[in-house]
N, C-alpha and C positions, 0 to 999 in steps of 0.2 A: 560407271559413267562419271560419278562425282570425282574420282581420282583423275580421270582424263581431263575434266574441266579444270580442276585445280592446277594440274601441270601446265595446261595451256595458258591459264591466266598468269602464272608465275613466269613462264617463259616470255610471253608477250610484254607484260608490264616490266619485268626485269630487264629485258633487252632495251626497251624504251628508256628506262632510267639510265642504263649504262651508256647508250648512244647519246643521250642528252647531256650527260655529265662530260663525256669525252669531247663532244662537239662544242660545249661551252668553253672548255679549257682551250681547245684549238682556236676557237674564235677569239678568245682573249689574247692569246699569243700572236694572232694574225693582225687584229684590228687596233689594239692599244698603241703599238708603235706609230701608227698613222695619226693618232689623236694627241700626240705629245707636242702641242704647240703652246707657247707662252702668250703673254699679252701682246707682244710685238710680232707675232706670227713667225717666230724663230724656234728652232729646236731647243728644247729645255735642256740645260746643263746643270747638274749631272742627269743622265737619262733615267727614266723611270725603271725601277727594278720590278719585274713581274714575278710574283711568288704565289704559290698556291698553298693555302693553309691546310696541309694534308691531314692533320689530326682532326680539325673541324669538319673537313670534307668527309673523312671516314666516319665520323660520328653521325653526320647527317645521313649518309648513305645507309648506315646501320639502322637508324631510326626509320627511314623510309622502307627498308627491307622488312623490318619488324611489322610496320603497319600494313605492308603488302601481304605478308604471310597471314596476319590476323584477318584482313579483309577477305582473302581467298578462302581461308578456313570457314569464316562466317558465311560467305556466299555459297560455298559448297555444302555446308550443313543445311542451308535453306533449300537448295536444289534437292538434296537427298530427302528432306522432310516432306516434300510435295509428292513423292512417289508412294 
């Protein structure tokens, strides 16, 4: 039962993290071009370059994944100890 609980938690929280990250990137690429106005309400020249710092993003995702695994193992151990 503890293994099923651990797998469920990893899948639910992992999918939430992936969907949130991809949704944030898509929202950035969609909305930022509409917000590129200067002081005179004209389009900014040169246009803003949208970049994703992939190395930092991968590092943060790895950190969140490690914390997710530790929390799932800890909570699974607590569930198993009660039985």
